[in-house]
C-alpha positions, -999 to +999 in steps of 0.1 A: -131-441-398-133-459-431-152-491-438-118-510-442-108-499-408-141-511-393-137-545-410-100-548-398-112-541-362-139-567-364-113-593-377-089-584-349-116-588-323-125-622-337-089-633-337-085-621-301-116-641-290-102-672-305-069-668-288-085-660-254-106-692-251-117-705-285-149-699-304-170-725-285-176-703-253-184-674-276-209-695-296-225-709-264-229-674-249-244-661-282-269-690-284-279-687-247-283-649-249-305-652-279-326-680-263-331-659-231-341-629-252-366-650-271-381-663-239-384-628-225-401-613-256-424-643-260-434-640-223-442-604-228-462-610-260-485-637-245-498-613-220-514-591-247-551-598-253-559-607-289-585-580-293-560-553-283-534-568-307-560-567-336-568-531-327-531-521-328-525-539-361-554-521-377-538-487-368-518-480-400-500-450-386-486-470-357-475-499-379-459-475-404-441-456-378-428-488-362-415-501-396-398-468-405-381-466-371-371-503-370-357-506-405-347-470-413-339-448-383-324-474-360-299-489-385-289-454-395-282-444-359-263-476-354-241-469-384-234-433-372-226-446-338-200-470-353-185-443-374-182-419-344-169-446-320 
């Protein structure tokens, strides 16, 4: 699947959403889902004691591994999944 084909599919999906009910329901669903995700992550993060957070942030191996996985491996896997799908 080429990049052009992927872009055409995305444009077709967007056009179909607009025909089905307009962009407003899609926008509201997107905003609400992001808000709920924020509340969930924030709620989990406030339960971590500060001293444990400082200890984890001082662990260079853990921080480096997290950065490599978050910004390297995960986007690459997502790209491959789109190409295979």
